[in-house]
Backbone as numpy.savetxt, mean C-alpha at the origin, in Angstrom:
# Nx Ny Nz CAx CAy CAz Cx Cy Cz
-15.63 4.26 10.92 -16.85 5.60 11.09 -15.53 6.72 11.21
-14.84 6.87 11.65 -13.85 7.72 11.59 -13.48 8.41 10.58
-12.68 7.34 9.51 -12.96 7.46 8.27 -13.46 8.19 7.09
-14.40 7.80 7.26 -16.00 8.29 6.62 -15.68 9.72 6.80
-16.51 9.64 8.16 -16.34 11.64 8.68 -15.26 12.43 7.66
-13.64 11.83 8.31 -12.65 12.74 8.21 -11.74 12.66 6.84
-11.18 11.87 5.79 -11.44 11.70 5.04 -12.01 12.30 3.04
-11.88 12.38 2.90 -12.63 13.06 1.39 -12.38 11.37 0.29
-13.36 10.85 -0.63 -13.08 10.10 -0.53 -12.11 9.56 -1.87
-11.56 10.59 -2.17 -10.52 10.35 -3.33 -9.15 9.88 -1.60
-8.24 10.90 -0.96 -7.90 10.27 0.19 -8.49 8.93 0.90
-9.21 8.09 0.88 -10.13 7.26 1.02 -9.14 6.08 0.23
-9.35 6.62 -0.91 -9.03 5.69 -2.09 -7.10 5.67 -2.02
-6.50 6.62 -2.11 -5.36 6.45 -2.13 -4.73 5.74 -0.49
-5.18 6.06 0.41 -5.22 4.81 1.63 -5.21 3.68 1.36
-6.33 3.50 0.66 -6.34 1.74 0.60 -6.07 1.63 -0.81
-5.09 2.61 -2.24 -3.94 1.93 -2.76 -2.96 1.94 -2.20
-2.82 2.76 -1.19 -1.39 2.51 -0.31 -1.47 1.75 0.31
-1.94 0.90 0.79 -1.90 -0.37 1.37 -2.19 -1.78 1.12
-2.55 -1.42 -0.27 -2.25 -2.69 -1.43 -0.99 -3.00 -1.76
-0.40 -1.79 -1.98 0.67 -1.68 -2.85 1.44 -2.24 -1.16
1.49 -2.18 -0.26 1.80 -2.79 0.62 2.29 -4.28 1.13
0.63 -4.57 1.33 0.54 -6.18 0.96 1.24 -5.85 -0.46
1.36 -6.00 -1.90 1.25 -6.91 -2.51 2.95 -6.70 -2.75
3.80 -5.91 -2.54 5.14 -5.65 -1.80 6.14 -6.71 -1.64
5.07 -7.06 -0.23 5.08 -8.53 0.75 5.17 -9.55 0.02
3.55 -9.63 -0.55 3.57 -11.09 -1.14 4.42 -11.23 -2.79
5.46 -9.55 -2.56 5.90 -10.22 -3.91 5.74 -10.27 -5.39
4.60 -9.56 -5.58 4.06 -9.52 -6.22 5.03 -8.13 -7.37
4.54 -9.08 -8.71 5.95 -7.55 -9.34 5.13 -5.96 -10.28
5.96 -5.51 -9.99 5.71 -4.21 -10.05 4.74 -3.86 -11.44
4.91 -4.63 -12.43 4.20 -3.71 -13.68 2.75 -4.76 -13.27
2.81 -5.10 -12.30 0.75 -5.66 -11.87 0.41 -5.42 -10.90
1.13 -4.97 -9.77 0.87 -3.45 -9.02 -0.35 -2.37 -9.92
1.30 -1.91 -10.43 0.76 -0.70 -11.61 -0.52 -1.03 -11.76
-0.61 -2.08 -12.69 -1.88 -2.28 -13.42 -3.30 -2.41 -12.83
-2.91 -3.37 -11.76 -4.16 -3.34 -11.20 -4.62 -2.52 -10.42
-3.92 -1.71 -9.77 -4.35 -0.20 -9.02 -4.31 0.89 -9.59
-4.04 0.82 -10.88 -3.85 2.01 -11.61 -2.72 3.05 -11.27
-1.60 2.61 -10.79 -0.34 3.74 -10.34 0.22 3.57 -10.80
1.73 4.94 -10.41 2.28 4.61 -11.53 3.90 4.05 -10.32
4.21 3.72 -11.67 5.83 2.97 -11.17 6.29 3.86 -10.62
6.48 5.42 -9.41 7.46 5.75 -9.52 6.72 6.00 -7.75
5.68 5.48 -7.46 4.21 5.56 -5.96 4.86 3.99 -5.31
4.86 3.40 -6.80 5.10 2.10 -5.70 6.67 1.78 -5.75
7.80 2.64 -6.03 9.28 2.82 -5.81 8.85 3.30 -4.36
8.65 4.41 -4.37 8.72 5.34 -2.80 7.91 4.14 -2.03
6.97 3.75 -2.35 6.00 2.92 -1.26 6.95 1.69 -0.63
7.63 0.95 -1.47 9.25 0.31 -1.95 10.14 0.53 -0.98
10.36 2.09 -0.79 11.74 2.20 -0.16 11.23 2.52 1.46
10.34 2.91 1.66 9.74 2.74 3.16 9.08 1.88 3.51
8.96 0.31 3.18 9.14 -0.64 3.22 10.23 -0.94 3.88
10.96 -1.15 2.81 13.04 -1.65 3.10 13.48 -0.69 4.14
13.05 1.11 4.78 13.67 1.15 5.54 12.98 1.27 6.95
12.03 0.22 6.89 11.64 -0.03 7.47 10.50 0.85 8.15
9.57 1.60 7.79 8.72 2.72 8.16 7.27 2.59 8.16
7.01 1.25 7.54 5.69 0.36 7.14 6.38 -0.78 8.09
6.71 -0.92 9.26 7.24 -2.30 10.06 5.83 -2.51 10.96
4.80 -1.70 11.42 3.39 -2.18 12.34 1.94 -2.41 10.86
2.85 -2.27 10.17 1.81 -2.58 8.97 2.49 -4.15 8.09
3.13 -4.13 8.58 4.23 -6.00 7.53 3.69 -6.58 8.50
4.13 -6.17 9.33 3.24 -7.14 11.16 1.49 -7.87 10.66
1.35 -7.23 10.61 -0.16 -7.43 10.91 -0.83 -7.87 9.55
0.23 -7.84 8.61 0.01 -8.39 7.29 0.38 -9.68 7.10
1.46 -10.11 8.02 2.16 -11.62 7.76 1.69 -11.87 8.72
0.65 -11.79 10.29 0.27 -12.53 11.00 -0.93 -12.81 10.77
-2.00 -12.40 9.19 -3.45 -12.81 9.29 -3.20 -13.30 7.90
-2.23 -13.30 7.79 -2.14 -14.56 5.93 -2.73 -15.92 6.37
């Protein structure tokens, strides 16, 4: 409910895409497939990949692994 009231539709979509990209990176899905499925740029994928490698998404990473 908080997200629904606080974020605009486009912001919710971008958040969902970022989470999906993180999930797909963890699952070792090729960048080209991520790009086509989510309609995101290669630079967006690379930026998020660098953050994953820099351990900026460790909490999200642990949640994904725990709920496999």
